[in-house]
PQR file with spaces between the fields and no chain letter, atoms N, CA, C, O and H, PARSE charges and radii, in Angstrom:
ATOM       1  N    MET     1      46.210  141.657  125.178 -0.4000 1.5000
ATOM       2  CA   MET     1      46.272  142.818  124.209 -0.0000 2.0000
ATOM       3  C    MET     1      45.834  144.202  124.455  0.5500 1.7000
ATOM       4  O    MET     1      46.514  145.207  124.247 -0.5500 1.4000
ATOM       5  N    LEU     2      44.368  144.151  125.020 -0.4000 1.5000
ATOM       6  CA   LEU     2      44.063  145.176  125.263 -0.0000 2.0000
ATOM       7  C    LEU     2      44.583  145.884  126.034  0.5500 1.7000
ATOM       8  O    LEU     2      44.925  146.978  125.583 -0.5500 1.4000
ATOM       9  H    LEU     2      43.816  143.334  125.189  0.4000 1.0000
ATOM      10  N    LEU     3      44.824  145.650  127.248 -0.4000 1.5000
ATOM      11  CA   LEU     3      45.712  146.370  128.218 -0.0000 2.0000
ATOM      12  C    LEU     3      47.050  146.916  127.858  0.5500 1.7000
ATOM      13  O    LEU     3      47.519  147.859  128.496 -0.5500 1.4000
ATOM      14  H    LEU     3      44.547  144.762  127.615  0.4000 1.0000
ATOM      15  N    ARG     4      47.814  146.253  126.664 -0.4000 1.5000
ATOM      16  CA   ARG     4      49.313  146.593  126.075 -0.0000 2.0000
ATOM      17  C    ARG     4      48.456  147.730  125.053  0.5500 1.7000
ATOM      18  O    ARG     4      49.130  148.754  124.947 -0.5500 1.4000
ATOM      19  H    ARG     4      47.434  145.487  126.147  0.4000 1.0000
ATOM      20  N    LEU     5      47.422  147.790  124.441 -0.4000 1.5000
ATOM      21  CA   LEU     5      47.126  148.685  123.471 -0.0000 2.0000
ATOM      22  C    LEU     5      46.407  150.044  124.449  0.5500 1.7000
ATOM      23  O    LEU     5      46.603  151.203  124.082 -0.5500 1.4000
ATOM      24  H    LEU     5      46.875  146.958  124.527  0.4000 1.0000
ATOM      25  N    ALA     6      45.801  149.820  125.364 -0.4000 1.5000
ATOM      26  CA   ALA     6      45.256  150.801  126.396 -0.0000 2.0000
ATOM      27  C    ALA     6      46.453  151.775  126.541  0.5500 1.7000
ATOM      28  O    ALA     6      46.476  152.984  126.306 -0.5500 1.4000
ATOM      29  H    ALA     6      45.642  148.879  125.662  0.4000 1.0000
ATOM      30  N    ASN     7      47.384  151.008  126.958 -0.4000 1.5000
ATOM      31  CA   ASN     7      48.778  151.966  127.358 -0.0000 2.0000
ATOM      32  C    ASN     7      49.913  152.323  126.712  0.5500 1.7000
ATOM      33  O    ASN     7      50.789  153.031  127.210 -0.5500 1.4000
ATOM      34  H    ASN     7      47.365  150.027  127.149  0.4000 1.0000
ATOM      35  N    ALA     8      49.936  151.802  125.478 -0.4000 1.5000
ATOM      36  CA   ALA     8      51.095  151.815  124.354 -0.0000 2.0000
ATOM      37  C    ALA     8      51.132  153.379  124.033  0.5500 1.7000
ATOM      38  O    ALA     8      50.038  153.942  124.074 -0.5500 1.4000
ATOM      39  H    ALA     8      49.224  151.227  125.073  0.4000 1.0000
ATOM      40  N    ARG     9      52.150  154.080  123.748 -0.4000 1.5000
ATOM      41  CA   ARG     9      52.397  155.164  123.610 -0.0000 2.0000
ATOM      42  C    ARG     9      52.740  155.167  121.723  0.5500 1.7000
ATOM      43  O    ARG     9      52.811  154.151  121.032 -0.5500 1.4000
ATOM      44  H    ARG     9      53.038  153.623  123.715  0.4000 1.0000
ATOM      45  N    MET    10      52.859  156.194  121.373 -0.4000 1.5000
ATOM      46  CA   MET    10      53.192  156.226  119.740 -0.0000 2.0000
ATOM      47  C    MET    10      54.830  156.556  120.295  0.5500 1.7000
ATOM      48  O    MET    10      55.111  157.279  121.251 -0.5500 1.4000
ATOM      49  H    MET    10      52.801  157.020  121.935  0.4000 1.0000
ATOM      50  N    PRO    11      55.752  155.853  119.459 -0.5600 1.5000
ATOM      51  CA   PRO    11      57.139  156.442  119.786  0.2800 2.0000
ATOM      52  C    PRO    11      57.672  157.244  118.877  0.5500 1.7000
ATOM      53  O    PRO    11      58.844  157.605  118.980 -0.5500 1.4000
ATOM      54  N    PHE    12      56.864  157.640  117.840 -0.4000 1.5000
ATOM      55  CA   PHE    12      57.575  158.681  116.920 -0.0000 2.0000
ATOM      56  C    PHE    12      56.600  159.448  116.176  0.5500 1.7000
ATOM      57  O    PHE    12      55.448  159.036  116.036 -0.5500 1.4000
ATOM      58  H    PHE    12      55.911  157.347  117.756  0.4000 1.0000
ATOM      59  N    GLY    13      57.094  160.786  115.586 -0.4000 1.5000
ATOM      60  CA   GLY    13      56.280  161.634  114.743 -0.0000 2.0000
ATOM      61  C    GLY    13      55.610  162.519  115.383  0.5500 1.7000
ATOM      62  O    GLY    13      55.645  162.751  116.591 -0.5500 1.4000
ATOM      63  H    GLY    13      58.029  161.120  115.700  0.4000 1.0000
ATOM      64  N    LYS    14      55.000  163.015  114.583 -0.4000 1.5000
ATOM      65  CA   LYS    14      54.077  164.139  115.381 -0.0000 2.0000
ATOM      66  C    LYS    14      53.536  164.019  116.823  0.5500 1.7000
ATOM      67  O    LYS    14      53.754  164.876  117.679 -0.5500 1.4000
ATOM      68  H    LYS    14      54.972  162.826  113.602  0.4000 1.0000
ATOM      69  N    TYR    15      52.785  162.847  117.041 -0.4000 1.5000
ATOM      70  CA   TYR    15      52.104  162.682  117.930 -0.0000 2.0000
ATOM      71  C    TYR    15      53.050  161.692  119.095  0.5500 1.7000
ATOM      72  O    TYR    15      52.505  161.161  120.063 -0.5500 1.4000
ATOM      73  H    TYR    15      52.608  162.151  116.345  0.4000 1.0000
ATOM      74  N    SER    16      54.390  161.577  118.832 -0.4000 1.5000
ATOM      75  CA   SER    16      55.294  160.861  119.515 -0.0000 2.0000
ATOM      76  C    SER    16      55.047  161.274  121.459  0.5500 1.7000
ATOM      77  O    SER    16      55.204  162.380  121.974 -0.5500 1.4000
ATOM      78  H    SER    16      54.833  162.008  118.046  0.4000 1.0000
ATOM      79  N    GLY    17      54.692  160.158  122.063 -0.4000 1.5000
ATOM      80  CA   GLY    17      54.709  160.389  123.422 -0.0000 2.0000
ATOM      81  C    GLY    17      52.999  160.074  123.787  0.5500 1.7000
ATOM      82  O    GLY    17      52.583  159.483  124.784 -0.5500 1.4000
ATOM      83  H    GLY    17      54.564  159.259  121.644  0.4000 1.0000
ATOM      84  N    ARG    18      52.108  160.709  122.566 -0.4000 1.5000
ATOM      85  CA   ARG    18      50.772  160.195  123.193 -0.0000 2.0000
ATOM      86  C    ARG    18      50.509  158.896  123.210  0.5500 1.7000
ATOM      87  O    ARG    18      51.216  158.078  122.622 -0.5500 1.4000
ATOM      88  H    ARG    18      52.446  161.189  121.757  0.4000 1.0000
ATOM      89  N    LEU    19      49.144  158.498  124.095 -0.4000 1.5000
ATOM      90  CA   LEU    19      48.685  157.360  123.947 -0.0000 2.0000
ATOM      91  C    LEU    19      48.222  156.993  122.734  0.5500 1.7000
ATOM      92  O    LEU    19      47.991  157.925  121.963 -0.5500 1.4000
ATOM      93  H    LEU    19      48.569  159.163  124.572  0.4000 1.0000
ATOM      94  N    LEU    20      48.022  155.898  122.348 -0.4000 1.5000
ATOM      95  CA   LEU    20      47.607  155.214  120.926 -0.0000 2.0000
ATOM      96  C    LEU    20      46.192  155.538  120.708  0.5500 1.7000
ATOM      97  O    LEU    20      45.711  155.938  119.648 -0.5500 1.4000
ATOM      98  H    LEU    20      48.209  155.141  122.974  0.4000 1.0000
ATOM      99  N    ILE    21      45.445  155.286  122.035 -0.4000 1.5000
ATOM     100  CA   ILE    21      44.061  155.219  121.877 -0.0000 2.0000
ATOM     101  C    ILE    21      43.628  156.625  121.512  0.5500 1.7000
ATOM     102  O    ILE    21      42.669  156.857  120.775 -0.5500 1.4000
ATOM     103  H    ILE    21      45.835  154.961  122.897  0.4000 1.0000
ATOM     104  N    ASP    22      44.590  157.783  122.215 -0.4000 1.5000
ATOM     105  CA   ASP    22      44.305  159.020  121.758 -0.0000 2.0000
ATOM     106  C    ASP    22      44.554  159.715  120.517  0.5500 1.7000
ATOM     107  O    ASP    22      44.180  160.876  120.348 -0.5500 1.4000
ATOM     108  H    ASP    22      45.368  157.594  122.814  0.4000 1.0000
ATOM     109  N    LEU    23      45.131  159.092  119.702 -0.4000 1.5000
ATOM     110  CA   LEU    23      45.651  159.404  118.289 -0.0000 2.0000
ATOM     111  C    LEU    23      44.179  159.661  117.635  0.5500 1.7000
ATOM     112  O    LEU    23      43.157  158.979  117.714 -0.5500 1.4000
ATOM     113  H    LEU    23      45.435  158.150  119.839  0.4000 1.0000
ATOM     114  N    PRO    24      44.425  160.827  116.996 -0.5600 1.5000
ATOM     115  CA   PRO    24      43.330  161.445  115.723  0.2800 2.0000
ATOM     116  C    PRO    24      42.843  160.107  114.844  0.5500 1.7000
ATOM     117  O    PRO    24      43.582  159.263  114.336 -0.5500 1.4000
ATOM     118  N    GLU    25      41.690  160.150  114.820 -0.4000 1.5000
ATOM     119  CA   GLU    25      41.200  158.953  114.093 -0.0000 2.0000
ATOM     120  C    GLU    25      41.828  159.286  112.622  0.5500 1.7000
ATOM     121  O    GLU    25      42.452  158.368  112.090 -0.5500 1.4000
ATOM     122  H    GLU    25      41.090  160.836  115.233  0.4000 1.0000
ATOM     123  N    ALA    26      41.724  160.414  111.987 -0.4000 1.5000
ATOM     124  CA   ALA    26      42.276  160.522  110.584 -0.0000 2.0000
ATOM     125  C    ALA    26      43.622  159.717  110.397  0.5500 1.7000
ATOM     126  O    ALA    26      43.897  158.980  109.451 -0.5500 1.4000
ATOM     127  H    ALA    26      41.217  161.159  112.419  0.4000 1.0000
ATOM     128  N    TYR    27      44.620  160.092  111.802 -0.4000 1.5000
ATOM     129  CA   TYR    27      46.151  159.603  111.644 -0.0000 2.0000
ATOM     130  C    TYR    27      46.006  158.002  111.602  0.5500 1.7000
ATOM     131  O    TYR    27      46.733  157.362  110.843 -0.5500 1.4000
ATOM     132  H    TYR    27      44.397  160.691  112.571  0.4000 1.0000
ATOM     133  N    VAL    28      45.145  157.416  112.352 -0.4000 1.5000
ATOM     134  CA   VAL    28      45.185  155.667  112.269 -0.0000 2.0000
ATOM     135  C    VAL    28      44.456  155.589  111.080  0.5500 1.7000
ATOM     136  O    VAL    28      44.697  154.475  110.616 -0.5500 1.4000
ATOM     137  H    VAL    28      44.554  157.936  112.969  0.4000 1.0000
ATOM     138  N    VAL    29      43.615  156.254  110.275 -0.4000 1.5000
ATOM     139  CA   VAL    29      43.282  155.809  109.270 -0.0000 2.0000
ATOM     140  C    VAL    29      44.140  155.776  108.033  0.5500 1.7000
ATOM     141  O    VAL    29      43.990  155.064  107.040 -0.5500 1.4000
ATOM     142  H    VAL    29      43.419  157.159  110.653  0.4000 1.0000
ATOM     143  N    TRP    30      45.117  156.725  108.287 -0.4000 1.5000
ATOM     144  CA   TRP    30      45.833  157.163  107.201 -0.0000 2.0000
ATOM     145  C    TRP    30      47.144  155.984  107.484  0.5500 1.7000
ATOM     146  O    TRP    30      47.667  155.624  106.429 -0.5500 1.4000
ATOM     147  H    TRP    30      45.240  157.303  109.094  0.4000 1.0000
ATOM     148  N    PHE    31      47.710  155.371  108.699 -0.4000 1.5000
ATOM     149  CA   PHE    31      48.225  154.324  108.892 -0.0000 2.0000
ATOM     150  C    PHE    31      47.477  153.011  108.057  0.5500 1.7000
ATOM     151  O    PHE    31      48.208  152.315  107.353 -0.5500 1.4000
ATOM     152  H    PHE    31      47.286  155.663  109.556  0.4000 1.0000
ATOM     153  N    ALA    32      46.285  152.746  108.131 -0.4000 1.5000
ATOM     154  CA   ALA    32      45.206  151.705  107.672 -0.0000 2.0000
ATOM     155  C    ALA    32      45.488  151.888  106.241  0.5500 1.7000
ATOM     156  O    ALA    32      45.530  150.804  105.658 -0.5500 1.4000
ATOM     157  H    ALA    32      45.691  153.312  108.703  0.4000 1.0000
ATOM     158  N    ARG    33      45.656  152.717  105.626 -0.4000 1.5000
ATOM     159  CA   ARG    33      45.592  152.947  104.270 -0.0000 2.0000
ATOM     160  C    ARG    33      46.922  153.050  103.630  0.5500 1.7000
ATOM     161  O    ARG    33      46.945  152.956  102.403 -0.5500 1.4000
ATOM     162  H    ARG    33      45.622  153.597  106.100  0.4000 1.0000
ATOM     163  N    ASN    34      47.973  153.218  104.235 -0.4000 1.5000
ATOM     164  CA   ASN    34      49.335  153.376  103.969 -0.0000 2.0000
ATOM     165  C    ASN    34      50.334  152.276  104.426  0.5500 1.7000
ATOM     166  O    ASN    34      51.408  152.167  103.833 -0.5500 1.4000
ATOM     167  H    ASN    34      47.954  153.294  105.232  0.4000 1.0000
ATOM     168  N    GLY    35      50.053  151.557  105.339 -0.4000 1.5000
ATOM     169  CA   GLY    35      50.767  150.520  105.966 -0.0000 2.0000
ATOM     170  C    GLY    35      51.148  150.835  107.374  0.5500 1.7000
ATOM     171  O    GLY    35      51.541  151.927  107.784 -0.5500 1.4000
ATOM     172  H    GLY    35      49.181  151.646  105.820  0.4000 1.0000
ATOM     173  N    TYR    36      50.962  149.615  108.139 -0.4000 1.5000
ATOM     174  CA   TYR    36      51.231  150.095  109.494 -0.0000 2.0000
ATOM     175  C    TYR    36      53.029  149.510  109.847  0.5500 1.7000
ATOM     176  O    TYR    36      53.697  148.691  109.216 -0.5500 1.4000
ATOM     177  H    TYR    36      50.642  148.728  107.806  0.4000 1.0000
ATOM     178  N    PRO    37      53.315  150.142  110.823 -0.5600 1.5000
ATOM     179  CA   PRO    37      54.678  149.785  111.130  0.2800 2.0000
ATOM     180  C    PRO    37      54.950  148.632  111.457  0.5500 1.7000
ATOM     181  O    PRO    37      54.040  148.046  112.044 -0.5500 1.4000
ATOM     182  N    LYS    38      56.222  147.872  111.234 -0.4000 1.5000
ATOM     183  CA   LYS    38      56.473  146.451  111.554 -0.0000 2.0000
ATOM     184  C    LYS    38      56.410  146.283  113.057  0.5500 1.7000
ATOM     185  O    LYS    38      56.428  147.267  113.796 -0.5500 1.4000
ATOM     186  H    LYS    38      56.961  148.348  110.757  0.4000 1.0000
ATOM     187  N    GLY    39      56.338  145.058  113.508 -0.4000 1.5000
ATOM     188  CA   GLY    39      56.576  144.637  114.986 -0.0000 2.0000
ATOM     189  C    GLY    39      55.012  144.733  115.766  0.5500 1.7000
ATOM     190  O    GLY    39      53.919  144.728  115.200 -0.5500 1.4000
ATOM     191  H    GLY    39      56.323  144.259  112.908  0.4000 1.0000
ATOM     192  N    GLU    40      55.230  144.802  116.930 -0.4000 1.5000
ATOM     193  CA   GLU    40      54.154  144.835  117.967 -0.0000 2.0000
ATOM     194  C    GLU    40      53.177  146.306  117.856  0.5500 1.7000
ATOM     195  O    GLU    40      51.998  146.339  118.208 -0.5500 1.4000
ATOM     196  H    GLU    40      56.118  144.806  117.390  0.4000 1.0000
ATOM     197  N    LEU    41      53.932  147.480  117.298 -0.4000 1.5000
ATOM     198  CA   LEU    41      53.476  148.632  117.380 -0.0000 2.0000
ATOM     199  C    LEU    41      52.321  148.552  116.295  0.5500 1.7000
ATOM     200  O    LEU    41      51.186  148.958  116.545 -0.5500 1.4000
ATOM     201  H    LEU    41      54.890  147.453  117.012  0.4000 1.0000
ATOM     202  N    GLY    42      52.714  147.958  114.976 -0.4000 1.5000
ATOM     203  CA   GLY    42      51.835  147.727  114.014 -0.0000 2.0000
ATOM     204  C    GLY    42      50.676  146.797  114.070  0.5500 1.7000
ATOM     205  O    GLY    42      49.774  146.860  113.235 -0.5500 1.4000
ATOM     206  H    GLY    42      53.636  147.628  114.774  0.4000 1.0000
ATOM     207  N    VAL    43      50.687  145.970  115.004 -0.4000 1.5000
ATOM     208  CA   VAL    43      49.803  145.007  115.649 -0.0000 2.0000
ATOM     209  C    VAL    43      48.900  145.741  116.269  0.5500 1.7000
ATOM     210  O    VAL    43      47.745  145.858  115.859 -0.5500 1.4000
ATOM     211  H    VAL    43      51.420  145.920  115.683  0.4000 1.0000
ATOM     212  N    LEU    44      49.341  146.282  117.282 -0.4000 1.5000
ATOM     213  CA   LEU    44      48.603  147.327  118.117 -0.0000 2.0000
ATOM     214  C    LEU    44      47.326  148.498  117.450  0.5500 1.7000
ATOM     215  O    LEU    44      46.183  148.655  117.880 -0.5500 1.4000
ATOM     216  H    LEU    44      50.279  146.187  117.616  0.4000 1.0000
ATOM     217  N    MET    45      48.089  149.300  116.118 -0.4000 1.5000
ATOM     218  CA   MET    45      47.664  149.982  115.518 -0.0000 2.0000
ATOM     219  C    MET    45      46.744  149.348  114.480  0.5500 1.7000
ATOM     220  O    MET    45      46.021  150.161  113.904 -0.5500 1.4000
ATOM     221  H    MET    45      49.017  149.172  115.769  0.4000 1.0000
ATOM     222  N    ALA    46      46.621  148.135  114.133 -0.4000 1.5000
ATOM     223  CA   ALA    46      45.786  147.660  113.360 -0.0000 2.0000
ATOM     224  C    ALA    46      44.475  147.114  114.167  0.5500 1.7000
ATOM     225  O    ALA    46      43.352  146.881  113.721 -0.5500 1.4000
ATOM     226  H    ALA    46      47.209  147.474  114.600  0.4000 1.0000
ATOM     227  N    ALA    47      44.877  147.008  115.236 -0.4000 1.5000
ATOM     228  CA   ALA    47      43.764  146.817  116.371 -0.0000 2.0000
ATOM     229  C    ALA    47      42.846  148.014  116.662  0.5500 1.7000
ATOM     230  O    ALA    47      41.621  148.091  116.746 -0.5500 1.4000
ATOM     231  H    ALA    47      45.790  147.197  115.599  0.4000 1.0000
ATOM     232  N    LEU    48      43.683  148.789  116.770 -0.4000 1.5000
ATOM     233  CA   LEU    48      43.145  150.314  117.067 -0.0000 2.0000
ATOM     234  C    LEU    48      42.095  150.819  116.330  0.5500 1.7000
ATOM     235  O    LEU    48      40.976  151.203  116.670 -0.5500 1.4000
ATOM     236  H    LEU    48      44.679  148.726  116.702  0.4000 1.0000
ATOM     237  N    TYR    49      42.879  150.726  114.821 -0.4000 1.5000
ATOM     238  CA   TYR    49      41.865  150.938  113.801 -0.0000 2.0000
ATOM     239  C    TYR    49      40.560  150.433  113.726  0.5500 1.7000
ATOM     240  O    TYR    49      39.549  151.051  113.393 -0.5500 1.4000
ATOM     241  H    TYR    49      43.788  150.414  114.545  0.4000 1.0000
ATOM     242  N    GLU    50      40.709  148.717  114.218 -0.4000 1.5000
ATOM     243  CA   GLU    50      39.295  148.119  114.123 -0.0000 2.0000
ATOM     244  C    GLU    50      38.409  148.699  114.962  0.5500 1.7000
ATOM     245  O    GLU    50      37.267  148.935  114.568 -0.5500 1.4000
ATOM     246  H    GLU    50      41.531  148.214  114.488  0.4000 1.0000
ATOM     247  N    ILE    51      38.914  149.083  116.539 -0.4000 1.5000
ATOM     248  CA   ILE    51      37.991  149.518  117.574 -0.0000 2.0000
ATOM     249  C    ILE    51      37.809  150.870  117.197  0.5500 1.7000
ATOM     250  O    ILE    51      36.649  151.240  117.375 -0.5500 1.4000
ATOM     251  H    ILE    51      39.842  148.891  116.859  0.4000 1.0000
ATOM     252  N    LYS    52      38.448  151.593  116.809 -0.4000 1.5000
ATOM     253  CA   LYS    52      38.165  153.183  116.229 -0.0000 2.0000
ATOM     254  C    LYS    52      37.007  153.226  115.142  0.5500 1.7000
ATOM     255  O    LYS    52      36.082  154.024  115.288 -0.5500 1.4000
ATOM     256  H    LYS    52      39.391  151.292  116.665  0.4000 1.0000
ATOM     257  N    ALA    53      37.057  152.385  114.077 -0.4000 1.5000
ATOM     258  CA   ALA    53      35.970  152.299  113.218 -0.0000 2.0000
ATOM     259  C    ALA    53      34.768  151.822  113.833  0.5500 1.7000
ATOM     260  O    ALA    53      33.715  152.127  113.275 -0.5500 1.4000
ATOM     261  H    ALA    53      37.809  151.736  113.959  0.4000 1.0000
ATOM     262  N    ASN    54      34.728  151.197  114.777 -0.4000 1.5000
ATOM     263  CA   ASN    54      33.487  150.548  115.225 -0.0000 2.0000
ATOM     264  C    ASN    54      33.231  150.876  116.318  0.5500 1.7000
ATOM     265  O    ASN    54      32.705  150.161  117.170 -0.5500 1.4000
ATOM     266  H    ASN    54      35.584  150.949  115.230  0.4000 1.0000
ATOM     267  N    GLY    55      33.699  152.432  116.483 -0.4000 1.5000
ATOM     268  CA   GLY    55      33.065  153.345  117.826 -0.0000 2.0000
ATOM     269  C    GLY    55      33.390  152.722  119.145  0.5500 1.7000
ATOM     270  O    GLY    55      32.720  153.094  120.109 -0.5500 1.4000
ATOM     271  H    GLY    55      34.127  153.013  115.791  0.4000 1.0000
ATOM     272  N    MET    56      34.435  151.722  119.347 -0.4000 1.5000
ATOM     273  CA   MET    56      34.253  151.218  120.760 -0.0000 2.0000
ATOM     274  C    MET    56      35.668  151.774  121.539  0.5500 1.7000
ATOM     275  O    MET    56      36.112  151.257  122.565 -0.5500 1.4000
ATOM     276  H    MET    56      34.980  151.419  118.565  0.4000 1.0000
ATOM     277  N    GLU    57      36.233  152.846  120.890 -0.4000 1.5000
ATOM     278  CA   GLU    57      37.534  153.080  122.159 -0.0000 2.0000
ATOM     279  C    GLU    57      37.185  153.560  123.181  0.5500 1.7000
ATOM     280  O    GLU    57      38.230  153.899  123.735 -0.5500 1.4000
ATOM     281  H    GLU    57      35.873  153.266  120.057  0.4000 1.0000
ATOM     282  N    THR    58      36.137  153.882  123.972 -0.4000 1.5000
ATOM     283  CA   THR    58      35.414  154.121  124.839 -0.0000 2.0000
ATOM     284  C    THR    58      35.770  152.844  125.969  0.5500 1.7000
ATOM     285  O    THR    58      35.869  153.032  127.181 -0.5500 1.4000
ATOM     286  H    THR    58      35.287  153.606  123.522  0.4000 1.0000
ATOM     287  N    PHE    59      35.908  151.749  125.405 -0.4000 1.5000
ATOM     288  CA   PHE    59      35.919  150.601  126.226 -0.0000 2.0000
ATOM     289  C    PHE    59      37.499  150.473  126.662  0.5500 1.7000
ATOM     290  O    PHE    59      37.719  149.971  127.764 -0.5500 1.4000
ATOM     291  H    PHE    59      35.828  151.597  124.420  0.4000 1.0000
ATOM     292  N    LEU    60      38.377  150.810  126.027 -0.4000 1.5000
ATOM     293  CA   LEU    60      39.756  151.122  126.460 -0.0000 2.0000
ATOM     294  C    LEU    60      40.368  151.855  127.582  0.5500 1.7000
ATOM     295  O    LEU    60      41.260  151.573  128.382 -0.5500 1.4000
ATOM     296  H    LEU    60      38.199  151.218  125.132  0.4000 1.0000
ATOM     297  N    ARG    61      39.369  153.217  127.335 -0.4000 1.5000
ATOM     298  CA   ARG    61      39.587  154.324  128.576 -0.0000 2.0000
ATOM     299  C    ARG    61      39.948  153.615  129.981  0.5500 1.7000
ATOM     300  O    ARG    61      40.967  153.891  130.613 -0.5500 1.4000
ATOM     301  H    ARG    61      38.644  153.446  126.685  0.4000 1.0000
ATOM     302  N    PRO    62      38.879  152.561  130.437 -0.5600 1.5000
ATOM     303  CA   PRO    62      39.209  152.423  131.692  0.2800 2.0000
ATOM     304  C    PRO    62      40.523  151.436  132.265  0.5500 1.7000
ATOM     305  O    PRO    62      40.890  151.216  133.420 -0.5500 1.4000
ATOM     306  N    LEU    63      40.997  151.005  131.098 -0.4000 1.5000
ATOM     307  CA   LEU    63      42.155  150.211  131.144 -0.0000 2.0000
ATOM     308  C    LEU    63      43.522  150.710  131.274  0.5500 1.7000
ATOM     309  O    LEU    63      44.548  150.045  131.416 -0.5500 1.4000
ATOM     310  H    LEU    63      40.699  151.184  130.161  0.4000 1.0000
ATOM     311  N    VAL    64      43.361  152.224  131.189 -0.4000 1.5000
ATOM     312  CA   VAL    64      44.610  152.806  131.186 -0.0000 2.0000
ATOM     313  C    VAL    64      45.494  153.236  132.614  0.5500 1.7000
ATOM     314  O    VAL    64      45.025  153.922  133.523 -0.5500 1.4000
ATOM     315  H    VAL    64      42.527  152.764  131.074  0.4000 1.0000
ATOM     316  N    ARG    65      46.468  152.834  132.590 -0.4000 1.5000
ATOM     317  CA   ARG    65      46.991  153.035  133.844 -0.0000 2.0000
ATOM     318  C    ARG    65      47.653  154.608  133.846  0.5500 1.7000
ATOM     319  O    ARG    65      48.394  155.147  133.024 -0.5500 1.4000
ATOM     320  H    ARG    65      46.850  152.277  131.852  0.4000 1.0000
ATOM     321  N    GLU    66      47.141  155.051  134.961 -0.4000 1.5000
ATOM     322  CA   GLU    66      47.619  156.748  134.957 -0.0000 2.0000
ATOM     323  C    GLU    66      49.079  156.548  135.694  0.5500 1.7000
ATOM     324  O    GLU    66      49.800  157.523  135.908 -0.5500 1.4000
ATOM     325  H    GLU    66      46.539  154.614  135.629  0.4000 1.0000
Protein backbone atom coordinates (compact mmCIF):
# COMPACT_ATOMS: atom_id res chain seq x y z
CA MET A 1 0.00 0.00 0.00
CA LEU A 2 2.82 2.44 0.77
CA LEU A 3 4.27 2.00 -2.72
CA ARG A 4 0.86 2.70 -4.26
CA LEU A 5 0.42 5.75 -2.03
CA ALA A 6 3.88 7.12 -2.82
CA ASN A 7 3.22 6.90 -6.57
CA ALA A 8 -0.50 7.65 -6.84
CA ARG A 9 -1.57 10.84 -8.56
CA MET A 10 -4.62 13.00 -7.98
CA PRO A 11 -6.98 12.20 -10.87
CA PHE A 12 -9.17 15.32 -10.74
CA GLY A 13 -9.54 18.89 -9.55
CA LYS A 14 -7.12 21.71 -9.00
CA TYR A 15 -4.24 19.33 -8.28
CA SER A 16 -4.95 16.83 -11.06
CA GLY A 17 -1.80 14.92 -12.01
CA ARG A 18 0.08 15.80 -8.84
CA LEU A 19 1.43 13.03 -6.62
CA LEU A 20 -0.84 12.55 -3.62
CA ILE A 21 2.11 12.99 -1.28
CA ASP A 22 2.68 16.45 -2.81
CA LEU A 23 -0.87 17.66 -2.14
CA PRO A 24 -1.05 20.61 0.26
CA GLU A 25 -1.92 19.53 3.78
CA ALA A 26 -4.93 21.87 3.86
CA TYR A 27 -6.37 20.09 0.80
CA VAL A 28 -5.95 16.68 2.44
CA VAL A 29 -7.52 17.99 5.67
CA TRP A 30 -10.48 19.30 3.67
CA PHE A 31 -11.16 15.78 2.38
CA ALA A 32 -10.76 14.37 5.90
CA ARG A 33 -13.48 16.74 7.12
CA ASN A 34 -15.81 16.54 4.12
CA GLY A 35 -15.40 12.95 2.96
CA TYR A 36 -12.96 11.04 0.82
CA PRO A 37 -13.65 9.86 -2.72
CA LYS A 38 -14.94 6.32 -3.08
CA GLY A 39 -12.68 3.39 -3.84
CA GLU A 40 -8.93 3.06 -3.69
CA LEU A 41 -8.34 6.81 -3.98
CA GLY A 42 -10.33 7.40 -0.80
CA VAL A 43 -8.42 4.69 1.04
CA LEU A 44 -5.10 6.16 -0.09
CA MET A 45 -6.13 9.69 0.85
CA ALA A 46 -7.27 8.57 4.32
CA ALA A 47 -3.88 6.92 4.84
CA LEU A 48 -2.15 10.03 3.52
CA TYR A 49 -4.06 12.18 6.00
CA GLU A 50 -2.82 10.06 8.92
CA ILE A 51 0.73 10.12 7.59
CA LYS A 52 0.73 13.91 7.07
CA ALA A 53 -0.99 14.55 10.42
CA ASN A 54 1.84 12.69 12.14
CA GLY A 55 4.61 14.39 10.13
CA MET A 56 5.74 11.18 8.46
CA GLU A 57 5.43 12.07 4.76
CA THR A 58 9.22 12.19 4.38
CA PHE A 59 9.24 8.40 4.76
CA LEU A 60 7.24 8.08 1.53
CA ARG A 61 9.58 10.17 -0.61
CA PRO A 62 12.20 7.40 -1.16
CA LEU A 63 9.42 5.15 -2.49
CA VAL A 64 8.53 7.48 -5.39
CA ARG A 65 9.38 5.99 -8.77
CA GLU A 66 10.59 8.59 -11.22
